[in-house]
LUMKE-433514 format. One record per residue (C-alpha): x, y, z; residue number from 1; residue in three letters. Coordinates in nm, 2 decimals, decimal comma. Layout:
N
+--------+--------+--------+-----+-----+
|     c1 |     c2 |     c3 |   i |  aa |
+--------+--------+--------+-----+-----+
|      X |      Y |      Z | NUM | ala |
...
+--------+--------+--------+-----+-----+
***
This chain:
98
+--------+--------+--------+-----+-----+
|     c1 |     c2 |     c3 |   i |  aa |
+--------+--------+--------+-----+-----+
|   1,45 |  -0,60 |   1,05 |   1 | met |
|   1,13 |  -0,64 |   0,88 |   2 | phe |
|   0,76 |  -0,60 |   0,95 |   3 | ala |
|   0,43 |  -0,72 |   0,82 |   4 | ile |
|   0,21 |  -0,43 |   0,83 |   5 | val |
|  -0,17 |  -0,40 |   0,70 |   6 | arg |
|  -0,28 |  -0,10 |   0,53 |   7 | thr |
|  -0,59 |  -0,06 |   0,30 |   8 | gly |
|  -0,68 |  -0,40 |   0,34 |   9 | gly |
|  -0,40 |  -0,56 |   0,20 |  10 | lys |
|  -0,04 |  -0,66 |   0,39 |  11 | gln |
|   0,29 |  -0,56 |   0,31 |  12 | tyr |
|   0,62 |  -0,71 |   0,41 |  13 | arg |
|   0,85 |  -0,40 |   0,47 |  14 | val |
|   1,23 |  -0,36 |   0,60 |  15 | ala |
|   1,43 |  -0,01 |   0,60 |  16 | ala |
|   1,47 |   0,13 |   0,25 |  17 | gly |
|   1,18 |  -0,03 |   0,07 |  18 | asp |
|   0,93 |   0,16 |  -0,16 |  19 | lys |
|   0,57 |   0,05 |  -0,17 |  20 | ile |
|   0,27 |   0,15 |  -0,32 |  21 | ala |
|  -0,06 |   0,15 |  -0,12 |  22 | val |
|  -0,41 |   0,25 |  -0,12 |  23 | glu |
|  -0,44 |   0,63 |  -0,10 |  24 | lys |
|  -0,35 |   0,78 |   0,26 |  25 | leu |
|  -0,43 |   1,12 |   0,38 |  26 | ala |
|  -0,08 |   1,35 |   0,36 |  27 | gly |
|   0,14 |   1,55 |   0,13 |  28 | glu |
|   0,45 |   1,45 |  -0,03 |  29 | ala |
|   0,76 |   1,48 |   0,21 |  30 | gly |
|   0,54 |   1,43 |   0,50 |  31 | glu |
|   0,63 |   1,14 |   0,76 |  32 | thr |
|   0,38 |   0,89 |   0,86 |  33 | ile |
|   0,35 |   0,58 |   1,12 |  34 | thr |
|   0,21 |   0,26 |   1,04 |  35 | leu |
|   0,07 |   0,10 |   1,31 |  36 | thr |
|  -0,10 |  -0,20 |   1,24 |  37 | asp |
|   0,18 |  -0,43 |   1,27 |  38 | val |
|   0,10 |  -0,79 |   1,22 |  39 | leu |
|   0,44 |  -0,94 |   1,24 |  40 | leu |
|   0,80 |  -0,85 |   1,29 |  41 | ala |
|   1,12 |  -1,00 |   1,31 |  42 | gly |
|   1,47 |  -1,01 |   1,24 |  43 | asn |
|   1,68 |  -1,28 |   1,04 |  44 | glu |
|   1,45 |  -1,56 |   1,14 |  45 | gly |
|   1,36 |  -1,46 |   1,50 |  46 | val |
|   1,06 |  -1,32 |   1,53 |  47 | leu |
|   0,98 |  -1,02 |   1,78 |  48 | ala |
|   0,69 |  -0,88 |   1,94 |  49 | asp |
|   0,47 |  -0,68 |   1,71 |  50 | ala |
|   0,31 |  -0,46 |   1,94 |  51 | lys |
|   0,63 |  -0,30 |   2,04 |  52 | ser |
|   0,76 |  -0,23 |   1,66 |  53 | val |
|   0,64 |   0,11 |   1,50 |  54 | thr |
|   0,72 |   0,17 |   1,11 |  55 | val |
|   0,78 |   0,50 |   1,00 |  56 | ser |
|   0,75 |   0,59 |   0,64 |  57 | ala |
|   0,78 |   0,90 |   0,41 |  58 | glu |
|   0,52 |   0,99 |   0,13 |  59 | ile |
|   0,69 |   1,02 |  -0,21 |  60 | ile |
|   0,41 |   1,10 |  -0,41 |  61 | ala |
|   0,01 |   1,09 |  -0,44 |  62 | gln |
|  -0,06 |   0,90 |  -0,76 |  63 | ala |
|  -0,31 |   0,71 |  -0,97 |  64 | lys |
|  -0,24 |   0,31 |  -1,07 |  65 | ser |
|  -0,28 |   0,18 |  -1,38 |  66 | glu |
|  -0,65 |   0,21 |  -1,58 |  67 | lys |
|  -0,88 |  -0,08 |  -1,56 |  68 | val |
|  -1,10 |  -0,10 |  -1,87 |  69 | val |
|  -1,46 |  -0,28 |  -1,79 |  70 | val |
|  -1,66 |  -0,39 |  -2,09 |  71 | phe |
|  -1,97 |  -0,54 |  -2,07 |  72 | lys |
|  -2,15 |  -0,70 |  -2,37 |  73 | lys |
|  -2,44 |  -0,90 |  -2,43 |  74 | arg |
|  -2,47 |  -1,08 |  -2,78 |  75 | arg |
|  -2,72 |  -1,01 |  -3,02 |  76 | arg |
|  -2,87 |  -0,73 |  -2,79 |  77 | his |
|  -2,70 |  -0,44 |  -2,92 |  78 | asn |
|  -2,57 |  -0,38 |  -2,54 |  79 | tyr |
|  -2,22 |  -0,23 |  -2,48 |  80 | arg |
|  -2,08 |  -0,07 |  -2,23 |  81 | arg |
|  -1,73 |   0,08 |  -2,19 |  82 | lys |
|  -1,60 |   0,21 |  -1,84 |  83 | asn |
|  -1,27 |   0,32 |  -1,69 |  84 | gly |
|  -1,11 |   0,32 |  -1,35 |  85 | his |
|  -0,78 |   0,45 |  -1,20 |  86 | arg |
|  -0,73 |   0,36 |  -0,83 |  87 | gln |
|  -0,59 |   0,66 |  -0,60 |  88 | gln |
|  -0,24 |   0,57 |  -0,45 |  89 | met |
|   0,05 |   0,66 |  -0,25 |  90 | thr |
|   0,40 |   0,56 |  -0,27 |  91 | leu |
|   0,59 |   0,52 |   0,04 |  92 | leu |
|   0,93 |   0,51 |   0,13 |  93 | arg |
|   0,99 |   0,27 |   0,46 |  94 | ile |
|   1,24 |   0,47 |   0,67 |  95 | leu |
|   1,27 |   0,28 |   0,99 |  96 | ser |
|   1,12 |  -0,03 |   1,14 |  97 | val |
|   1,21 |  -0,04 |   1,53 |  98 | ala |
+--------+--------+--------+-----+-----+
***
């Protein structure tokens, strides 16, 4: 069985056993959380009622994603700015879609 869940403003297609990286969620490694915002659910081409489906996941780790470098430059004005950013993320293992 699979489900489409929304978290952090993004949508993910998940099934039992999948590992996904989402925007930071509250919790420590090893805790179990429930993803409640289920948009769609199905099983081998047959759609199910998404309101009755719950997705449970285990937090694997709290981590940072790849660094994004922001570089601004204006020609002939001696203007250069360099900035970096690493987004906080949570690694999840989907335990069940029921």
